[in-house]
N, C-alpha and C positions, 0 to 999 in steps of 0.2 A: 864297735859295740862293747859295752861294759860287761864285766863278768856276771853281774846280777841279771842283766838283760838276757844274756846268753843262757843262764841257768833257767830263767822262766820259759825261754823258747824250748830248751831241751825238755822241760817237764810237760809243756804243751804237746810236744811231739810224742812223748811217752804216754801221756793220757789218751791221745788219739789212737796210738798204736795198740794199747792194751784194750781199749774199748772195741776196736775193730777186731782184734784177735779173739777176745773172749765173747763179746755179745754178738758180733757179726754172724758167726755160724748159727747161733740160736735163731736170730731173726730171719735167716735164709732158710731154716728148716721148715718142713711141712708141719702145720698145726701150731706154729708159733703165735702166741697171743699175749697181750699185756696182762690179762688175767692169769695166765699160766706163768708168765715171768714173775709176777708178784707172788704167786703161790710158791714158786721155787725160792724166791728171795727170803721167804719166811718159813721154809721147810723145817728148820730146827733152830734151837736157841742160839747157836753161834751165828748162823746166817741172819737170823732176825736181829741180833745185836749189831752186826755190821750194817744191815739195811737201815735200821733206825739211825745209826750214827751218820751214815752217808746222807740220809734224808735231812737230818738236822744241819749238817754241813752244807747241803744244797741251799736251804733257805738262808742260812747265814751268809753264804757266799753271794747270793743274789742281792741281799740287803746291802752288803759291803760294796759290791760292784755298783749298784745304783746310787748309793750315798756318796762313795768316794769319787765316782765318775762325774757326778753332778758338781761336787765341790771343786773338781779340777777342770770343769768345763769340757769334759770329753763328750764326744758324740757317738751315736749308734750303740748305746749300751745294751739295747735289746738283742744285739748279735751275741753278746757274751751270755746273756740269760738263756737264749736259744741253744747255744753250745752246751751249757750246763744241763739243760733239759733233755736234749736229743742225742748228745754224744757222751759226755762225762764231765763231772765237776772238775776233775783234774785237768781236763783240756780247757774248759771255758775260763776258769779262774786263772790258770797259768797264762792263757792268752791275754786276758785283761791286765794282769800284772806286767806282762811284757809290754803291752801298748801304753800302760801308765808310765813306765820307765822312759819310753820314747817321748811321751808328752812332757815329763819332767825334764828330760835332757833338752828339749826344744825350748822350754820356758827359761831354763838357766842359761841357755846360749844367748838369749836376747839381751 
């Protein structure tokens, strides 16, 4: 496995681990709701800045995944969009980039 591919896999694992570590306890707590999560995400100016930034990144990452994946003939792109939506952008995008490297390595080996 190449260094870049390993790096993407490490970032995917880190994205999954941080999502589970920080968001997991919230979603398991009594009274957790999407409305409350959103309210907390916009509770003050710094939180709102980060929330808007991640939202823009979420849409950009999904457009990139769908465009780049189709260009390269990759399948099951919806999996990465679901990972971005329900886990974390750091997880879904890193997983896509890792898979793209494998697709690129396979094409160059032919």
